[in-house]
Steps between C-alpha positions, in 0.01 A plus 500: 500500500783439254423342157579143592278219611317428826528140620269364771676330789318275736651514847569149623481406869865394474601851390426630854772518763493505877410870493182412314588679180655398166861412557754727324648211294160412364480835322790389278281204391218741420739701294618188315133399429451844339824475298391167358161637417646808328741299293222273381244777429423532128665805332287724276666354180489138626735283694639567852820625657582129571462423128733793409771394745502142375657195636869589461485778761426509876316793643654526847433717799800724562360701795191569703411805709186490710334750733241378747232766552217331699438154648277269305296247707344175389171529327302316222480797261799538266748780491654608170854520386542773245808471270648719232827576327693798651822485296667330209875462478749323271448145625266569786167652593339623820162413628286698747236348728237575759311249712177682566125503513323511169548842345800553736284661774730348766861401409665238723828468314685665221799351330735480207684212329791515257478229246805396287500302178781239508613243238436144610811382323755770595352630829564857366244780478315529164393836354129557466384499142300784347189277499548415874541870582186592308305227684625620843394855406141365493497503879729799557411718797647720759779396737395383845490796736647346812428700816853455621800477269693176520788488741738445214373817321529696821861379556595580145367858541667546833172522693525181703 
């Protein structure tokens, strides 16, 4: 597993769709729960990512990519959302995820999210500070190895 955190996720009865498994949209909520947990997890030197970002900046989702690998049915035992940082840009960073059994023995979903820091006053992107970059490096891991490349990537490479 990547060097991030593992967040237990209780499957709620309302998460289940007419096919008797977790609905695809619900996984985005699981990812959000993990993002909130990660940004509030204490850093080795103290504080959190949320503390470092401050109140003058939004941390907004710019993009999600998600790959469904196996159906997940209702049960009372939790599953685990694993989250880590896969990339750090100028004003953005990438997160990787799996929704899996403990220890990642079975992976149901893998995903990425692009997060962008944006000024609350101007609505423009804000560059990451060195302190924010160092904090994100705490959870740096490998990129998500999607089984199939995104359609956009395939089109850009002429393989679609």
